[in-house]
N, C-alpha and C positions, 0 to 999 in steps of 0.2 A: 616420454616414459610411458610404457604400457604395463598393465597389470594382468594377472591371469583372467580377470573378468573381461578385459578388452580383447582377449583372444590371442595373446602372444604365445606361440607354440613352444618357445624355449622355457617359459616360466609356468606353463599350464601343466599341472600334474596329470591330467587326463581324466576321462569320465569315471574310471574305476576308483580313483583316489577320492574324487568328489562324492561318490556314492558310498564311501565307507570301505571300499575294497583295498587293493594293494596300493601302497603309497608310491611305488615306482612306476614310471610311465612304461607303456608297452614298448618293447624293443624287438630286435631280431631274436629268433629262437635261440635258446641256450645251447651251449656246446654239449655234445653227448658226453655221458659220464666216462671218465677215464682218459680224457684228452687233456693235454697240457695247455694252459693259457699262456699266450705270449706271441711274439712275432712269428715264430715258426714252430711247428710241432717237432722238428728234428732237434732243436736246441732248447730243452726245458729250462736251462739256467739263464737264458737270455732275459727273461722277465723276473727272475728271482724266485719263481715257484718251482717246486720239484714234484714230479709225478711219482706216486707211491703205487707200484704194481701190486703189492700184497693187499691193498684196500681198494678194490675195484670201484666202489661207489663213493669213496671219500675224496673228493677233489678239494682244492684250497677253499672254494666258496662254501662247501658244506662244513668244513672244520671251523672257519672263521664265523660262520653264521650261528654256530652252536653257542651255548652259554658256558663252555668249559673254561675260558680264560678268567671269567669272574669267579667261577667256583674254585679254580686253582688258587687265585689270589686270596679269596676268603679263607680257604683251608690253610694257606701259609700264614696268614695273619692270626688265625685261631691257634695254630701250633706255636707260633712265636709268643702269643699272649699267655698260653698255658705254661710254656717253659719259663717265661718271665715271672709269672705269678708263683710258680713253685720254687724258683731259685731266689730271685731278688726280693720278693714280697716278705718272706720271713727274715731275711737279712736286714731289710729296711726297718722292719718292726723292732728287731733286736737292737739295731743301731740307735733308733729313736728312744727306746727304753733306756739304753745306756747313757745317752746324752742327757735326757730329762732326769734320769736318776742322779747322775753326777751333778747337774745343776741344782737339783733338790737337796742333795747332801751338802754342797757348798753353801747354799743359802741357809740351810738349817743350822750349820755351824756358825755362820755369821749372826743369825738371829739369837742363838744361845749365848754367844759371847756378848752381844749387845745387851741382852737381858741381864746377864751377870754383872756387867758394868753398871747398868741402871740400878740394879738391886744394891750393889755396894755403895753407889752414890747416895741413893735414898737412905740407906742405913747409916751412912756417915753423917748425913744431915740430921737424922733423928737422934743419933748418939750424941752429937754435939749439943743438941737442944735439950735432951732429957737426962743424959748421964754426964755429969761434969768431970768425972775422973777417967772417962773412956777416951781413947785416942783413935787413930785410924785402924789400929789393930783389931778393935772390937767388931766392926762390920765384917772384916775378913774372917774372924773367928766364927761369927754367926753363919755366914755363907758356907764356910768350910764344914761346920757341924751339920748344916742342912744337907749338903752334898754327901757327906759320909753316911748320914742316916738313910738317904735315898739309895746309895750304893749298897749298903748292908741289907736293906729291905729286898732289893732286886736280887742280890746274891743268894739270900735265903730262899727266895721263890725259885731260883734256878735249880737248887738242890732238890726241892720238893717235887718239881715237875720231871726231873730226870730219873727219879726213883720209881 
């Protein structure tokens, strides 16, 4: 096995590439501008390339050598990202807000119900301990009075802020 340092002409990039010049080895002179690459000049479709007569200096090598494919791909990605951000971004935020809001409301209702059950249980124990004539109706009466008082307080505040 030989390496470029051993002098293998097939693997040697040439003196220009070693000195910082062109990375391609020197070959036969390039075809003149405007000629089709392929087996014959009479059949441009034989090699898959097409000659464009309205662009005299732009052969396939010049088009491919340019940076336009990467620029076109970047532009397409930018447009798709912009459209996605303007359409699905707000919809995703609204959907997340709706889902988290619904979960919050359901958990809030569960917590309020559990707090009411705990309050009635604690009041039932206290009523049994300190009020010998009170039954289970007294804790419900106390909790009901507290809720009616809170409801009337907020109802009065509603009228005051609406005026």
